[in-house]
PAZA-495145 format. One record per atom (N, C-alpha, C, O, CB): residue number from 1; residue in three letters; x, y, z; atom name. Coordinates in steps of 0.2 Angstrom, whole numbers, plus 5000, padded with zeros to 4 digits. Atoms other than C-alpha are relative to their C-alpha. Glycine has a CB too. Example, Ala and Ser with C-alpha at 12.3 -4.5 7.8 and 13.67 -1.06 7.14 Angstrom:
BEGIN
1 ALA 5004 4994 5000 N
1 ALA 5062 4978 5039 CA
1 ALA 5004 5006 5000 C
1 ALA 5009 5005 5003 O
1 ALA 4995 5000 5006 CB
2 SER 4996 4994 4999 N
2 SER 5068 4995 5036 CA
2 SER 4996 5005 5003 C
2 SER 4999 5011 5004 O
2 SER 5002 5002 4993 CB
END
This chain:
BEGIN
1 UNK 4999 5002 4993 N
1 UNK 5273 4556 4930 CA
1 UNK 5001 5007 5004 C
1 UNK 5006 5011 5003 O
1 UNK 5006 4995 5001 CB
2 UNK 5000 4994 4996 N
2 UNK 5270 4570 4943 CA
2 UNK 5005 4998 5006 C
2 UNK 5007 4992 5007 O
2 UNK 4993 5002 5003 CB
3 UNK 4996 5001 4994 N
3 UNK 5280 4572 4959 CA
3 UNK 4996 4996 5005 C
3 UNK 4999 4991 5008 O
3 UNK 5002 5007 5004 CB
4 UNK 5004 5004 4995 N
4 UNK 5266 4564 4969 CA
4 UNK 5000 4993 4997 C
4 UNK 5001 4988 5001 O
4 UNK 4992 5002 5000 CB
5 UNK 4999 5007 5003 N
5 UNK 5267 4549 4957 CA
5 UNK 5007 4997 5002 C
5 UNK 5007 4991 5004 O
5 UNK 4999 5000 4992 CB
6 UNK 4993 5002 4999 N
6 UNK 5286 4548 4960 CA
6 UNK 5000 4998 5008 C
6 UNK 5003 4993 5009 O
6 UNK 5005 5005 4999 CB
7 UNK 5000 5001 4993 N
7 UNK 5283 4549 4979 CA
7 UNK 4996 4993 5001 C
7 UNK 4999 4989 5005 O
7 UNK 4997 5005 5004 CB
8 UNK 5004 5006 4999 N
8 UNK 5270 4535 4978 CA
8 UNK 5004 4994 4998 C
8 UNK 5003 4989 5001 O
8 UNK 4993 5001 4997 CB
9 UNK 4996 5006 5003 N
9 UNK 5281 4524 4967 CA
9 UNK 5005 4998 5005 C
9 UNK 5007 4992 5006 O
9 UNK 5003 5002 4993 CB
10 UNK 4995 5002 4996 N
10 UNK 5295 4525 4979 CA
10 UNK 4998 4998 5007 C
10 UNK 5003 4996 5011 O
10 UNK 5005 5006 5000 CB
11 UNK 5002 5001 4993 N
11 UNK 5285 4523 4995 CA
11 UNK 5002 4993 5003 C
11 UNK 5003 4992 5008 O
11 UNK 4992 5001 5001 CB
12 UNK 4998 5007 4997 N
12 UNK 5288 4504 4996 CA
12 UNK 5007 4999 5002 C
12 UNK 5008 4994 5005 O
12 UNK 4998 4995 4994 CB
13 UNK 4993 5001 4997 N
13 UNK 5306 4507 4999 CA
13 UNK 5001 5001 5007 C
13 UNK 5005 4999 5010 O
13 UNK 5005 5005 4996 CB
14 UNK 5000 4999 4993 N
14 UNK 5302 4513 5016 CA
14 UNK 5006 5004 5002 C
14 UNK 5009 5002 5008 O
14 UNK 4999 4994 5004 CB
15 UNK 4994 4996 4998 N
15 UNK 5316 4525 5016 CA
15 UNK 4998 5008 5000 C
15 UNK 4993 5010 4996 O
15 UNK 5006 4999 4995 CB
16 UNK 5002 4993 5001 N
16 UNK 5316 4544 5019 CA
16 UNK 5001 5002 4993 C
16 UNK 5006 5000 4990 O
16 UNK 5005 5004 5005 CB
17 UNK 5000 4997 5007 N
17 UNK 5313 4554 5003 CA
17 UNK 4999 5007 5000 C
17 UNK 4995 5010 5003 O
17 UNK 4995 4996 4996 CB
18 UNK 5001 4993 5001 N
18 UNK 5315 4572 4998 CA
18 UNK 5002 5002 4993 C
18 UNK 5005 4998 4989 O
18 UNK 5005 5004 5005 CB
19 UNK 4999 4997 5006 N
19 UNK 5315 4582 4983 CA
19 UNK 5007 5004 5000 C
19 UNK 5007 5009 5004 O
19 UNK 4994 5005 4997 CB
20 UNK 4993 4996 5001 N
20 UNK 5333 4589 4978 CA
20 UNK 5005 4999 5006 C
20 UNK 5010 4997 5004 O
20 UNK 4998 5007 4999 CB
21 UNK 4995 5001 4995 N
21 UNK 5341 4589 4995 CA
21 UNK 4996 5001 5007 C
21 UNK 4990 5003 5007 O
21 UNK 5005 5006 4999 CB
22 UNK 5003 4998 4993 N
22 UNK 5338 4590 5014 CA
22 UNK 5004 5006 5002 C
22 UNK 5009 5008 5000 O
22 UNK 5002 4994 5005 CB
23 UNK 4997 4994 4997 N
23 UNK 5341 4606 5023 CA
23 UNK 5007 4998 5004 C
23 UNK 5007 4993 5007 O
23 UNK 4995 5004 5004 CB
24 UNK 4993 5002 4996 N
24 UNK 5359 4607 5031 CA
24 UNK 4998 4998 5007 C
24 UNK 4994 5002 5010 O
24 UNK 5004 5006 4999 CB
25 UNK 5001 5002 4993 N
25 UNK 5359 4598 5047 CA
25 UNK 4993 4996 5001 C
25 UNK 4992 4993 5006 O
25 UNK 5000 5005 5005 CB
26 UNK 5006 5004 5000 N
26 UNK 5342 4589 5043 CA
26 UNK 5000 4994 4996 C
26 UNK 4994 4991 4996 O
26 UNK 4994 5005 4998 CB
27 UNK 5000 5007 5004 N
27 UNK 5347 4574 5033 CA
27 UNK 4999 4995 5005 C
27 UNK 5002 4995 5010 O
27 UNK 5007 4999 4996 CB
28 UNK 5001 5006 4996 N
28 UNK 5341 4558 5040 CA
28 UNK 5006 4995 5000 C
28 UNK 5010 4996 4997 O
28 UNK 4993 4996 4998 CB
29 UNK 4995 5005 5000 N
29 UNK 5351 4543 5045 CA
29 UNK 5000 4997 4993 C
29 UNK 4995 4996 4990 O
29 UNK 4999 4995 5005 CB
30 UNK 4999 5004 5006 N
30 UNK 5358 4533 5030 CA
30 UNK 4996 4993 5001 C
30 UNK 4997 4991 5007 O
30 UNK 5007 5000 4998 CB
31 UNK 5000 4997 5007 N
31 UNK 5351 4526 5019 CA
31 UNK 4994 5004 4999 C
31 UNK 4989 5004 5003 O
31 UNK 4999 4994 4995 CB
32 UNK 5006 4996 5002 N
32 UNK 5339 4538 5011 CA
32 UNK 5000 5001 4992 C
32 UNK 5005 5000 4989 O
32 UNK 5000 5007 5004 CB
33 UNK 5001 4998 5007 N
33 UNK 5333 4544 4994 CA
33 UNK 4999 5007 4999 C
33 UNK 4996 5011 5003 O
33 UNK 4994 4996 4997 CB
34 UNK 5001 4993 5003 N
34 UNK 5333 4560 4984 CA
34 UNK 4997 4999 4993 C
34 UNK 5000 4995 4989 O
34 UNK 5006 5005 5001 CB
35 UNK 5001 5000 5007 N
35 UNK 5324 4563 4968 CA
35 UNK 5000 5007 4997 C
35 UNK 4998 5012 5001 O
35 UNK 4993 4997 4999 CB
36 UNK 5000 4993 5003 N
36 UNK 5326 4578 4956 CA
36 UNK 4998 4999 4993 C
36 UNK 4998 4994 4989 O
36 UNK 5008 5002 5000 CB
37 UNK 5002 5000 5007 N
37 UNK 5318 4583 4940 CA
37 UNK 5004 5006 4997 C
37 UNK 5002 5012 4996 O
37 UNK 4992 5002 4999 CB
38 UNK 4995 4994 5002 N
38 UNK 5333 4593 4933 CA
38 UNK 4999 5003 4993 C
38 UNK 5002 5009 4993 O
38 UNK 5007 4997 5000 CB
39 UNK 5001 4996 5007 N
39 UNK 5328 4597 4915 CA
39 UNK 4994 4996 4996 C
39 UNK 4992 4991 4998 O
39 UNK 5006 5000 4996 CB
40 UNK 5005 5003 5004 N
40 UNK 5316 4593 4901 CA
40 UNK 5003 4998 4993 C
40 UNK 5008 5000 4991 O
40 UNK 4994 5004 4999 CB
41 UNK 4998 5002 5007 N
41 UNK 5318 4584 4884 CA
41 UNK 4993 4999 4996 C
41 UNK 4992 4994 4994 O
41 UNK 5004 4993 5000 CB
42 UNK 5007 5000 5003 N
42 UNK 5300 4589 4877 CA
42 UNK 5000 4998 4993 C
42 UNK 5005 4999 4989 O
42 UNK 4997 5006 5001 CB
43 UNK 5001 5001 5007 N
43 UNK 5294 4582 4861 CA
43 UNK 4996 5005 4997 C
43 UNK 4990 5007 4999 O
43 UNK 4997 4992 4999 CB
44 UNK 5003 4995 5003 N
44 UNK 5289 4595 4849 CA
44 UNK 4996 4998 4994 C
44 UNK 4999 4994 4990 O
44 UNK 5004 5006 4999 CB
45 UNK 5003 5002 5006 N
45 UNK 5276 4594 4835 CA
45 UNK 4995 5006 4998 C
45 UNK 4992 5009 5003 O
45 UNK 4996 4993 5000 CB
46 UNK 5004 4995 5002 N
46 UNK 5267 4607 4825 CA
46 UNK 5001 5006 5004 C
46 UNK 4996 5010 5005 O
46 UNK 4992 4998 5000 CB
47 UNK 4999 4994 4996 N
47 UNK 5275 4621 4834 CA
47 UNK 4998 5001 5007 C
47 UNK 4998 5006 5009 O
47 UNK 4997 5006 4996 CB
48 UNK 5001 5000 4993 N
48 UNK 5271 4616 4851 CA
48 UNK 5002 4994 5004 C
48 UNK 5005 4989 5000 O
48 UNK 4992 5001 5001 CB
49 UNK 4998 5006 4996 N
49 UNK 5275 4604 4865 CA
49 UNK 4995 4995 5000 C
49 UNK 4989 4996 5002 O
49 UNK 5002 5002 5007 CB
50 UNK 5005 5006 5001 N
50 UNK 5267 4588 4860 CA
50 UNK 5000 4996 5006 C
50 UNK 4994 4993 5009 O
50 UNK 5002 4996 4994 CB
51 UNK 5000 5004 4994 N
51 UNK 5273 4578 4875 CA
51 UNK 5005 5003 5005 C
51 UNK 5011 5004 5003 O
51 UNK 5002 4993 4998 CB
52 UNK 4995 4997 4995 N
52 UNK 5281 4585 4891 CA
52 UNK 5004 4994 5003 C
52 UNK 5001 4989 5006 O
52 UNK 4996 5004 5006 CB
53 UNK 4996 5005 4998 N
53 UNK 5296 4574 4895 CA
53 UNK 5005 5003 5005 C
53 UNK 5009 5007 5003 O
53 UNK 5003 4996 4994 CB
54 UNK 4996 4998 4994 N
54 UNK 5305 4576 4912 CA
54 UNK 5006 4995 5001 C
54 UNK 5005 4989 5001 O
54 UNK 4997 5002 5006 CB
55 UNK 4995 5004 4997 N
55 UNK 5322 4570 4916 CA
55 UNK 4999 4999 5007 C
55 UNK 4996 5003 5011 O
55 UNK 5008 5003 4999 CB
56 UNK 5001 5001 4993 N
56 UNK 5321 4561 4933 CA
56 UNK 5006 4996 5002 C
56 UNK 5009 4991 4999 O
56 UNK 4994 4995 5001 CB
57 UNK 4994 5003 4996 N
57 UNK 5336 4557 4944 CA
57 UNK 4998 4998 5007 C
57 UNK 4995 5001 5011 O
57 UNK 5006 5005 5000 CB
58 UNK 5001 5002 4993 N
58 UNK 5334 4546 4959 CA
58 UNK 5006 4998 5003 C
58 UNK 5010 4994 5000 O
58 UNK 4995 4993 5000 CB
59 UNK 4994 5001 4997 N
59 UNK 5348 4545 4971 CA
59 UNK 4999 4996 5006 C
59 UNK 4995 4998 5011 O
59 UNK 5004 5007 5001 CB
60 UNK 5000 5004 4994 N
60 UNK 5351 4532 4984 CA
60 UNK 5006 5000 5003 C
60 UNK 5012 4999 5000 O
60 UNK 4999 4992 4998 CB
61 UNK 4994 4999 4996 N
61 UNK 5363 4536 4997 CA
61 UNK 5000 4995 5006 C
61 UNK 4995 4994 5009 O
61 UNK 5000 5007 5003 CB
62 UNK 4999 5005 4995 N
62 UNK 5370 4523 5009 CA
62 UNK 5007 5000 5003 C
62 UNK 5012 5003 5000 O
62 UNK 4999 4993 4998 CB
63 UNK 4993 5000 4997 N
63 UNK 5385 4521 5021 CA
63 UNK 5004 4994 4997 C
63 UNK 5010 4995 4997 O
63 UNK 4999 4999 5008 CB
64 UNK 4996 5006 5003 N
64 UNK 5390 4504 5013 CA
64 UNK 4996 4999 4994 C
64 UNK 4991 5000 4992 O
64 UNK 5000 4994 5005 CB
65 UNK 5003 5003 5007 N
65 UNK 5387 4496 4996 CA
65 UNK 4994 4996 5002 C
65 UNK 4995 4991 5006 O
65 UNK 5006 4997 4996 CB
66 UNK 5005 5003 4998 N
66 UNK 5370 4490 4998 CA
66 UNK 4996 4996 4994 C
66 UNK 4991 4999 4991 O
66 UNK 4995 5004 5004 CB
67 UNK 5003 5003 5005 N
67 UNK 5365 4478 4984 CA
67 UNK 4993 4998 5001 C
67 UNK 4989 4998 4996 O
67 UNK 5004 4993 4998 CB
68 UNK 5007 5001 4999 N
68 UNK 5349 4473 4992 CA
68 UNK 4995 5006 4999 C
68 UNK 4990 5005 4995 O
68 UNK 4999 4997 5007 CB
69 UNK 5004 4994 5001 N
69 UNK 5342 4491 4992 CA
69 UNK 5000 5002 4993 C
69 UNK 4995 5004 4990 O
69 UNK 5003 5006 5004 CB
70 UNK 5000 4998 5008 N
70 UNK 5348 4494 4974 CA
70 UNK 4996 4995 4996 C
70 UNK 4992 4997 4992 O
70 UNK 5008 4999 4998 CB
71 UNK 5005 5005 5003 N
71 UNK 5339 4478 4969 CA
71 UNK 4993 5002 5001 C
71 UNK 4989 5001 4996 O
71 UNK 5002 4993 5002 CB
72 UNK 5007 4998 4998 N
72 UNK 5323 4484 4978 CA
72 UNK 4998 5006 4995 C
72 UNK 4993 5006 4993 O
72 UNK 5000 5001 5007 CB
73 UNK 5002 4994 5004 N
73 UNK 5324 4501 4969 CA
73 UNK 4999 4998 4993 C
73 UNK 4995 5000 4989 O
73 UNK 5005 5005 5001 CB
74 UNK 5000 5002 5007 N
74 UNK 5328 4493 4952 CA
74 UNK 4993 4996 4999 C
74 UNK 4991 4997 4993 O
74 UNK 5006 4996 4998 CB
75 UNK 5006 5004 5001 N
75 UNK 5313 4481 4954 CA
75 UNK 4994 5005 5000 C
75 UNK 4989 5004 4996 O
75 UNK 4999 4995 5006 CB
76 UNK 5005 4995 5001 N
76 UNK 5302 4496 4957 CA
76 UNK 5000 5004 4994 C
76 UNK 4995 5005 4990 O
76 UNK 5000 5005 5006 CB
77 UNK 5000 4997 5006 N
77 UNK 5308 4505 4942 CA
77 UNK 4998 4995 4994 C
77 UNK 4995 4997 4990 O
77 UNK 5008 5002 4999 CB
78 UNK 5002 5005 5005 N
78 UNK 5306 4489 4932 CA
78 UNK 4992 4999 5000 C
78 UNK 4989 4999 4994 O
78 UNK 5004 4993 5001 CB
79 UNK 5007 5000 5000 N
79 UNK 5288 4487 4938 CA
79 UNK 4996 5005 4997 C
79 UNK 4991 5005 4995 O
79 UNK 4998 4999 5007 CB
80 UNK 5004 4994 5003 N
80 UNK 5284 4504 4932 CA
80 UNK 5003 5002 4993 C
80 UNK 5001 5007 4991 O
80 UNK 5002 5006 5005 CB
81 UNK 4998 5000 5007 N
81 UNK 5292 4501 4915 CA
81 UNK 5004 5006 4999 C
81 UNK 5003 5009 4994 O
81 UNK 4994 5000 4996 CB
82 UNK 4996 4995 5001 N
82 UNK 5305 4514 4917 CA
82 UNK 5007 4998 4998 C
82 UNK 5010 4994 5001 O
82 UNK 5001 5005 5007 CB
83 UNK 4994 5002 5003 N
83 UNK 5321 4513 4907 CA
83 UNK 5005 5005 5003 C
83 UNK 5004 5011 5003 O
83 UNK 5001 5001 4992 CB
84 UNK 4995 4996 4996 N
84 UNK 5336 4519 4917 CA
84 UNK 5007 4998 4999 C
84 UNK 5009 4993 4996 O
84 UNK 4998 5000 5008 CB
85 UNK 4992 5001 5000 N
85 UNK 5355 4521 4918 CA
85 UNK 5002 5001 5007 C
85 UNK 4999 5005 5010 O
85 UNK 5003 5005 4995 CB
86 UNK 4998 5000 4993 N
86 UNK 5364 4518 4934 CA
86 UNK 5008 5002 5000 C
86 UNK 5011 4999 4996 O
86 UNK 4999 4993 5004 CB
87 UNK 4993 4998 4999 N
87 UNK 5380 4526 4940 CA
87 UNK 5001 5000 5008 C
87 UNK 4996 5001 5012 O
87 UNK 5003 5007 4997 CB
88 UNK 4998 5000 4993 N
88 UNK 5389 4524 4957 CA
88 UNK 5006 5004 5002 C
88 UNK 5011 5004 4998 O
88 UNK 5000 4992 5002 CB
89 UNK 4994 4996 4998 N
89 UNK 5401 4535 4966 CA
89 UNK 5000 5000 5008 C
89 UNK 4996 4999 5012 O
89 UNK 4999 5007 4998 CB
90 UNK 4999 4999 4992 N
90 UNK 5409 4536 4984 CA
90 UNK 5001 5007 5001 C
90 UNK 5006 5010 4998 O
90 UNK 5006 4995 5002 CB
91 UNK 4999 4993 4998 N
91 UNK 5407 4553 4991 CA
91 UNK 5005 5001 5006 C
91 UNK 5003 5000 5011 O
91 UNK 4993 5004 5001 CB
92 UNK 4995 5000 4994 N
92 UNK 5423 4555 5001 CA
92 UNK 4999 5005 5005 C
92 UNK 4999 5003 5011 O
92 UNK 5007 5002 4997 CB
93 UNK 5002 4995 4995 N
93 UNK 5418 4571 5009 CA
93 UNK 4994 4999 5005 C
93 UNK 4994 5001 5010 O
93 UNK 4999 5007 4997 CB
94 UNK 5006 5002 4996 N
94 UNK 5402 4564 5015 CA
94 UNK 5000 4993 5003 C
94 UNK 4996 4991 5007 O
94 UNK 4994 5000 4995 CB
95 UNK 4999 5007 4997 N
95 UNK 5408 4546 5018 CA
95 UNK 4994 4996 4999 C
95 UNK 4991 4993 5003 O
95 UNK 5002 5000 5007 CB
96 UNK 5006 5004 5001 N
96 UNK 5394 4538 5009 CA
96 UNK 5000 4999 4992 C
96 UNK 5003 5002 4988 O
96 UNK 4993 5004 5002 CB
97 UNK 5001 5002 5007 N
97 UNK 5389 4529 4992 CA
97 UNK 4994 5004 4998 C
97 UNK 4989 5005 5001 O
97 UNK 5000 4993 5000 CB
98 UNK 5006 4998 5004 N
98 UNK 5378 4537 4979 CA
98 UNK 4999 4995 4994 C
98 UNK 5003 4995 4990 O
98 UNK 5001 5008 4998 CB
99 UNK 5002 5004 5006 N
99 UNK 5369 4526 4967 CA
99 UNK 4995 5005 4996 C
99 UNK 4990 5006 4999 O
99 UNK 4997 4993 5001 CB
100 UNK 5005 4996 5003 N
100 UNK 5361 4537 4954 CA
100 UNK 4997 4997 4994 C
100 UNK 5000 4993 4990 O
100 UNK 5005 5006 4997 CB
101 UNK 5004 5003 5005 N
101 UNK 5347 4531 4943 CA
101 UNK 4998 5006 4995 C
101 UNK 4994 5010 4998 O
101 UNK 4995 4996 5002 CB
102 UNK 5002 4994 5005 N
102 UNK 5344 4543 4927 CA
102 UNK 4995 4997 4995 C
102 UNK 4996 4992 4992 O
102 UNK 5006 5003 4997 CB
103 UNK 5005 5002 5004 N
103 UNK 5329 4541 4917 CA
103 UNK 4996 5006 4997 C
103 UNK 4997 5012 4999 O
103 UNK 4995 4995 5003 CB
104 UNK 5005 4995 5003 N
104 UNK 5315 4551 4907 CA
104 UNK 4993 4997 5002 C
104 UNK 4992 4991 5001 O
104 UNK 5001 5002 4993 CB
105 UNK 5007 5002 4998 N
105 UNK 5297 4551 4912 CA
105 UNK 4995 5005 4996 C
105 UNK 4997 5011 4996 O
105 UNK 4998 5000 5007 CB
106 UNK 5005 4996 5003 N
106 UNK 5282 4558 4903 CA
106 UNK 4995 5003 5005 C
106 UNK 4993 4999 5010 O
106 UNK 4995 4996 4994 CB
107 UNK 5004 4996 4995 N
107 UNK 5272 4571 4913 CA
107 UNK 4993 4999 4999 C
107 UNK 4989 5001 5003 O
107 UNK 5002 5007 5000 CB
END
């Protein structure tokens, strides 16, 4: 899955989306999405990379707990057959919720 594939997959959310972060002072109104490819977990065979596997983090930021947006995002991930783990946190300094979805995708 390429960055273009990820952007296309998340387009139905109709939320602002950026890779890694927004520049300081340029973050849009909440809610919004961030995606990151923080590392790899490649599959090796015969002394080479047999399959390129990227970690993919999708972060949903909102001012309030938003089960409807979470369900919409989870439905998109399910439709794309992505196995994910979800964690949630209140970011006190930013005064917003972060729902983090962690998964792996084959490039």
